[in-house]
N, C-alpha and C positions, 0 to 999 in steps of 0.2 A: 452462129457467130465463129465457132472454131473452123468451119469450112471456109468461111471468108478469110480468116487469118491464114489457114494453110495455103490458099490460093495466092494471097499476097506475099507470103514468105518463100514459097516453093522456088528452089533455084537460087536463092540469094544467100550471100554470107553476111550475117547480121548478129548483133548481140541484142537480146531481148531482156529488159529488166522487169521483174515481177516483184513488187515490194509488199511487205507485210502479209505474207501468205498464210500465217498460222491459223486464222479463223476460217479459212476455206481451203485447207491444205489438200483435201482429197480431190476437190474439183480442179485445183491448180496442177495437181500431179497427173490427173487425167489429160488435161489440156496440154501439159508439157510433153507427155509421151506422144500425143497425137501430132503435135507441131513437129517434134524432132523426126518422127517417121516421114512426115511430108517434106521437111526441109533439112536434109543431112548436113548442110553447112551452117545451120543455125546453132548459136550458143545462147543459153539461158542463164541469167544471174537471178537467183531467187533469194530473197531475204524472208527468213521465217524462224520461229522459235522451235521448229522441228523439221527434220529432213522431209523432202518430198518422197523419197523412196523409190525413184525411177532408175532405170538402167543407166549407166554411165555417169551417175550423179557423183560429184566430188565435194566432200564437205569442207567448209572453212569456217572453223569457230572464231568468233569475234570476241576476244577476251576483254575484260574491263581495262581501262587505261592504265598503264604503268604510272607509278607515283609522279615521276617528273612530268609526264604528259598531263596528268590530272591537275597538277599544281598550276601548269601553264594555262589550261582551260579555266579553272577556277579564277585565277587572277585576271585573265582577260575579261571574263564575264563580270566579275566584281567591279573592275575598273570602269566598265561600261555604265554600271548603275550607281557607282559611288565614286564620282570624280575625286581624284586626289589619293585614292587607295592605291598602295603599292606593296610589293613584297619586300620585307626588310629583315634584317637579322633578328629583330625583336618579335616579329610575328611569323617567321618562316616555319618554326617548329609547330605551332598551332594550325597553320594552313595545311601543312603536310598531314597532321593528325586528322583534320576534317576530311581530307581527300581519302586517307585510308579507311576511316570510319564509313564513308560512303562508297567504298570498294571501287572507286574509280569509275563509277557509272555516270556517263556523260550527262543525263538528264538530271540525276540527283545533284551533281556538281553545279549545273546551271541554276537549279531551283535554290540551292544553298547560297549561291553568289548573290541572288536577288535580295537576300536577307542582310547582307553586309552593311548596307547603308544604315539600316535601322538598328542592327544589333551589335555590329562589329564582329570580328573573328573570334574573340575570346568567349563572348556571350553565345555565339552560334555554336561554338564547340561544346559548350557546357549544356546546351539544350538538345543535343542529337539523341539523347536517350528518348526524347519525345519527338522523333523526327517526322512522323506523319502529321503532327499538328504544326510543325515548324515549316516544313517544305510543301507549302501549298500555293505559292505565288509563281505561276508560270506565264508563258505568253498567251494573251487572250486569243490570238489567231490560231493557236495550235490545236490539234485534235484533242478531245476531252481526255483521252488516256495519256496524254503528254503534259497535262496541266498541273498535276500534283504527283508526288511520289507514290501516294496510295493508289491513285488511279492507274499509274503505270503497272503496279504489281496486281491490282485487281483485274486488269485486263488479262494477264497470264493466268491468274488463279481461275477466272471464269472459264477458260479453255480447257481446264482439267477435268477428268472424270472423278467421280466420288472416291473410288479407291486411291486414285493418285493424290487427291487432296488430303485423304487421311494419312497416307505415308508422309507427305511433305510437311504437314503441320506437326506431326510427332517427331520428325527428324530435328525440329527446331530446338528440342531440349539439349541437343549437343552444344557444348561450349566452343568447340573448334572442329578439327577434322575427325572423321570416324571411319571405321572398317564396315564391310558388308555385314559381318557377324553382329556388330553392334546395331546397325540399322535394322536387322531382322528382329533381334530380341527387343529393342527399344520400341519399335513400332508394333510389334506383335503380328506382323504381316509377312507374307512371302514377297520379298521385294525384287526378286530376280528380274522380273519383267517391268516392274514399276520404276525402279531406280534408273535404268537406261533411258526411259522416256523422260524423266525429270532432267537427266543429264542433257538429252537432246534439246530440251526447252531452255537450257541454261539456268534452270532453277536450282539445280544441284551442280556443283563444280567437282571435277576429278582432280585430286591432289596426288602427290607421289604415294606409292604403296602397293596397289592403289588404295587411296583413301578418298573420302568425299567430304565436302563442306558446303555450307550455305552462305551466301553473301550476307553481310550483317543486316542490310535492309530487309531481305527476304526472311531472314530468321526473325526479325522483330515482328514483321507482319504475320508470320505463321504462329508465333507464340500467342498473339491475339486471337487468332483463329482457334488455336488449341484451347484456350480458356473458354472461348465462346461454345466449343463443342463439349465442354465439361470433362475434358480428358487430361488436363495439365497434371494434376496430382498423380493419377495412375501411371502416366507416361514417365514422370519423374521417378516414381518407385521402380519401374522397369529399368531405367537407366542406372539407378543406384544398384540394383540387384546385379545387373550385368558387370558393372565395374568393381563391385566388391568381389564378385566371383573371380574376375580376372586377377585382382590383387592376391586373392588367396591361392590361385593357381601358380603364381609367379614363383619359380624355383631359384632363389637367389643364393643358395648354398650348394651349388653343384655345377656340372659341366655346362648348364645352360645359362649360367650367371650373366655372361656379357650380353647374350641375345635378350634376356629378360629385362635387364637394366635398360638397354636401348628401347625395348618395347614400352616400358613403363615411362621413360622419358617422353616418348611420342604421345602417350596418353596422359601427360601431366594435367592439361587443361580439363580433360574429362574427369579425371580423378578428383580434382578440386571441386568441379561442379557436382560430382556425386556426393562428395562430402557435405556441400552446402544443402543437399537434398536429404541428408540423413537427420531426420527430425526426431527420432527416438534414440534413447540411450543404447538400446540393443543394436541398431543399425550403425550408429556412430562408433561404438566401441569395436564392433566387428571390423569396420573399415579401418580404423587407426591401427589396430593391432596387426592387420594384414600389411599395412604400408610402413610400419615403424622401421623395420630393418632396411627397407629401400631408402627411406629418408636418411637414416644414418649413413648408409654407404655413399649417398650422394651429397653428404655434408648439409642437408637442409634441416638443420637442427631447430632453427627458429620456427619454421613452418610446422615441424613435428611437435614442438612444445606447445604452440598455439593451438593446434588441432587436438592433441591429447588433453589439454587443460579444459577445452570446451567439451570434449566427449565425456570425461570423468565427471564434469559438473552437472551432467544431465541426470534427472531422476530416472531410476529403473536400470535394466540391464542385469545380467547375471553377475554374481560376485566373482566368478572366475575371470570373466572377460575384464571386469573392472580392475581387479588385482593385477592382471597382466598388463593393462594400460598404465597402471601406476608404476609399475617397474620400468617400463620404457620411459615414462616421464621422469622418474627419478634418475635413471641412468644418463639420460640425455642432458639432464640439468647438471649432473656432475661433469660431463664431458665439455659442456658449453659454457661453464662458469668458472668458478673458483675452487672447485673440488669439494665444496661443502655438501654434506649429505642433507637430504630433505626428509628426514624422518624415517621411521621403520617401514619395511616393506613386508607384506604378509604373503610370502611365497606359498605357504601351504593352502592358500585359498585357490590357487590355480589347479584345476581338476586334472588336466592332461599332464602326465609325468614328463614328457619330452618338453613341453612348454615351461613346465616348472623348473626343470633343470637349466634350460636355456636362460630363464629369467634370472636365476641365481648366478649363472655364468656372466650374463651381461652386466650385472651390477659389479661383479668382481673385476671385469674387464673395464668398466667405467672408472673404477677407483684406482686402477693401476697407476703408479706415479704420484698418487695423492695420499696424504694421511699415513696411517699406520699400515705397513705391508702385511702385518698379521691379519688384518680384516680381509684384505684381498685374497690372501692365502687360504683363510678359512672358507670363504665363499667358493672359490675356484676348486678347492679340495673336495667339498661336499658335491659340487656339480660334477666334478670328474668321476667320483664314485657312481653317481646316478647315471651318467652317460655310459659308463662301462656296463652297468646292470641292464640298461636299455639297449645295448649294442648300437649306440648312436655314434658312428665313426666321425661324423662332422663335429659332434659335440666333444668327443675325446680330443681330437686334434685342436679344437679351439681352447679347451682347458689347459692342455699342455703348452700351448703358445703363451698363454698368460702366465702360467707357472714358470716358464723359461725366463720371462722378463723379470719376475720377481727374484729368481735365482741369480741373475745377472746383477741386479741392484744390490743383492745382499753379498755378492762376491762368491757365490756358489757356482763357479763357472763350469765345472765338470758336469753337474747335474743340469745346469742351464743348457749346455751344449746337447746333452742327451735328449732333454725335453724338446728343444727347438728342432732338432733333427727328426724326432719321431713325429712331431707336429707337422713338419713340412711334408714327410712321407705320407701322413694321413690325409692331408689336404690335397696332395697330389693324386691320392688314390680316389678321392670323391670328386675331383675335378673342381675344386674351389680356388680360384686364382686370388681372390681377396685374402684368403687364409694363408696361402703360399707367401703372399706379400709380407704378411705379419711375421711369419716364421723365419723367412729368409733374412728379414731385417735384423732379427736377433742374431741369426748366424753370422751375418756380415759384421755386426758389432763385436761379436766374440773373436772373429778372425782378425779384426782390427786390433783387439786387445792383445792377441798373440803375436801380433806383427806380420801376419799373412796378408799383406796388402793386396796381392794379386787376386786371392780368393775373395777378400772382402769386396774389391772392386767389381769382380764377376758377379757376385751375388747382388750387389746394388744395381748393376746394369740390367740384370734379369728382372729385379723388382721394378725398376723404372719402366721397362718394356710392358710388364703386366699392368702397372698403374695407368700408363697411357692408353693401352688397349681398353681398360675398363672406364677410362676418363675419371679416375679417382685422383683428382689434382692435388689434394692435400698429401696423399701418399706419395705422389710424384715429387712434390716439394721436399719431403723427407729423403727420398733416395737421391735426389740431386745434391742435397747437403751431404749425404753419406759419401757420394763420389767426391764432393769438394773436400771432405776430410781426407780422404785417401790422397788426392792430388796434393794437399797440404803437407801430409807426412812424407810424400815422395819428393818434396822440395819444389813442386811446380806451383808457385804462388799465383801466376797469371791465371792458370786453369782453375785453381781453387776459388780465386775471387769471381771468376765468371760463373762457375757452378753455384756458388753460394748466392750470388746476385740474382741468378735466374730463380733459385729456390725461394728467395725471399720475396721477389716480385709475385710469384705464383701463390705463395702462402697469403700475401696481402690481399690478392685478388679474391681469395677464398675466405677472407676474414678469419683466418685461423692463427691466433696469436701464438700458440705453442710452436707451430711450425715456422712462423716468422722469426720467433725468438731463436730457435735452433739454428736457423740459417744465418742470422746476424752474429751469433756467437762465432760461427765459422769465419766470418769476415774479420771479427776482432782477433781470433787466433792467428790468422794470416798477417794482420797488421802488426802484431807485436813481434812475430818472427822476422818481419822486415824492418823492425826498429822504428815503426811509426806509432810511437806510444800514445800521442795525443788522440789518434783515431781509435785506439782501444777504449778510452774513455767515452768518446762520442758514440761508439757502437754499443757499449755495455751499460753506461751509466743510467740511461733512461729505463732499463729493464728491471733494475733492483727493486723499485717500489711495486712494480706489477707482480714480480715473482713472490714478493713477501705477502701479497694479497691472495696468493694461491695456496690452498691447504697442502702441506708437505713441502713447500718451497722447492719445487722441481727445477734442477739446474742451477740453483743459487750458489752452491759451493764451487761450481766451475767458473761462473761469472766472477765471484769474489777472488778466486785464485788468480784469474787472469789479470784483474785490476791490481792485485797485490804484486804479481811479477812485474807488471808494467811500472808501478811505483818504485819498486826496488831497483829496476834497471835504469830509472831516471835519477836514482840516488836518494830517494825519499824514504828513509827507514821507518819513520813514524807512521806514514800513511800505509806502507807495505805491511808493518806489523798489524795495524788495525783491520786491514782487509783480510789478512790470512787468519787472524783470531776469529773473526766473524765467520769466515769460511769453514773454519774447523768445527765451530758450534753447529753450523748447518749440516756438515758432513756427518757428525756424530748423530744428529737428529734423525737422518735418513738411514743410518746404520750401513753405509756402503764403505767397506775397508779401502777400496781404491780411492775414494773421494777424501777419506781421512788421510790416507798417505799423501795425496796431492797437497792437502793443506799443510801437513808437516813439512814437506819439501819447501813450500812457499815460506813457512815460518823460518826454516833454516837460512834462507837467503836474507830475510829481514833480520834475523839475529846476528848473522855475519856482518851485514852492513852497519849494524849498531855497535860492532865491536865485541861480540860474544861468540867467537869461533868455536869454543868448546861446546856450548849449547847447540850450535849449528851442527856440529858433527853428530851429536846425539840424536838430534831430529832426523838427520838423513839416515842414520842406522835404524831408527824406529820405523821410518817410512819403508825402508827396504824390507824389514822383517814383516811388515803388514802386506806388502805386495806379494812376497813369496808364500805367505801363509794361505793365500787364495790362488796360488799358481799363476800369478799374473805379473811377472817381473816386467819392468819397463822395456819395450822394444828399443832397438838402437835409434830409431827415427824420433822417439819421444824422450830421449835422455838429455836433450840440449840444456834444459834448465838445471837438472841435477848435476850434470858434468860441469857446467859453468860455476855453480855454487861450490861444488866439491873442490875444484881447482883453488878457488880463493881461500877456502877454509884450510885446505891442505898446506898452502903457502903460509898461512898465518900460524899454524900449529906445528908444522913439520910432520913428516911421514909417520913416525912412531906415535906421537901424541895423537894425530888424527885417527890412526887405526884403533887406539885405545878407546877414545871417546865414541868413535863409530860403533865399536863392538859393545860398548856399554849400552848405547841406544838400542842395538839389536836384542840384547839379552833382557834389559830392564824395561824397555818401552818407555811410554810417557803417559 
């Protein structure tokens, strides 16, 4: 036969098409080589699930249809069998989902389209988990392998060798894309030769990375084969072991932080699948403890809480692992809710001294800004001593960072500055960008308090750069708000509003109420300074009840002060007095001298408006003394309210009486 073809084709310039060559690939390859030698002007187009492997061969991979093309094919075939069917806004999303779940495979789409008349697209989409039973109605005149989805994949499966089948079915435990290393450990085989053959047959697809994945229909088929072979549970255990070890190797507290965050991001689907396969307390606790810090950094607190709750609810597992998981659970509950503690934590049950110190630190870190600062100081202080004894440089920097925020809140600005600077240097030394974000934020706030706006802005810009590089969007929101505050204090209200608006949208997208609140307070600060008093109420009024529901009422004193100043500037003495008295109570509760001073300054404006200039002068004196006692006099850019109120009071009393009442407030306080 080949001799006759050679004679017929010799000297002619033709294209010869050889279709469906995969089941006779060796014979076709030999024929192709023979014909090409005899007829140099001949071109051959061969369709096959694997290359022919002859000289001069150029491969052209035929990928699944893109979603738009898949939708057009599905709609065309569905319209042919179900007159009146059409793509509409109501069904477009579910049609697209069907096409995605069928991987854009033309035969699968055509088979699915035949079911539209009987099932409709909603029911069809809901039954694709059982796709091999659903997609069974093909064209009667088509070859058997093209009449059902199972027959199509059966055809490819039967062409594989035993080792190739073993690798392919075991790869099906992956939830998404996977690496070569994962393929090797999960299958328990040397896949260097097998994987390329499966790729050549389009049973495994190459993704970026390089990473690999199975089409959903191939995966579903192979899971069935894996169960038939009795290998499903063992393969899932290998999958769990690989991804648990990966999570434990992840160094999220050092120079590889960014790369590891990105790597774990890529492995999110596999990590979730691994957790679903963790059927014992020991395996579940091990995995959640390895992932908890990653979940925190990525803001996936709901996922973390759900996973931790399930893991600690299983019977068994070591007491140390369970205690560690309970710390993560309690700390994340604090961060993600109202600041209420969830019972006592047994730190001493954690065997590893480093993990025990980090657990104590994390609870202190989670409590900062909530409740009694003494509790935070106690936890962080003990953790700091433990970190120093262990020579844990990351831990020392982390503890100092939290201690700096406590110092700032208490008005101990000198020590706060020292702690924050030492923390930043420590985090820089170990290469932890997240830690530097936290430390430089405190340094920026302290620079702002001192009126050094250039330094504050520089620190916020550096923090924003690090947050964006790490894709820590809540931190990015806070740094945008920080820059907004500096623009506000510099008198650039347009820039302040733009920065705070960006910060607020970013925080809302992360469902982070604390960051959203902080950004909207910035918008209110700007509105009042522009005389837009109604906007102040619109921005801040809705936050009061939310803040009151959070332990420690973080930020309430500032919100009430701004509402009080706005009322005073509108001429409403009664409302101003009520807001500022409420704000004073909140400020004294948290023990921040600067917040108390702000409330006293607001009360001075309210008393002045109410016709009590003497009391107003004494309040101004007491506020000034408080600010000076912590080394934080008002910078020039923040003196607007005090100077405005002072002028009115001075005019009412006269210079001499004003000075006397003011000094009385300085010396006696209130």
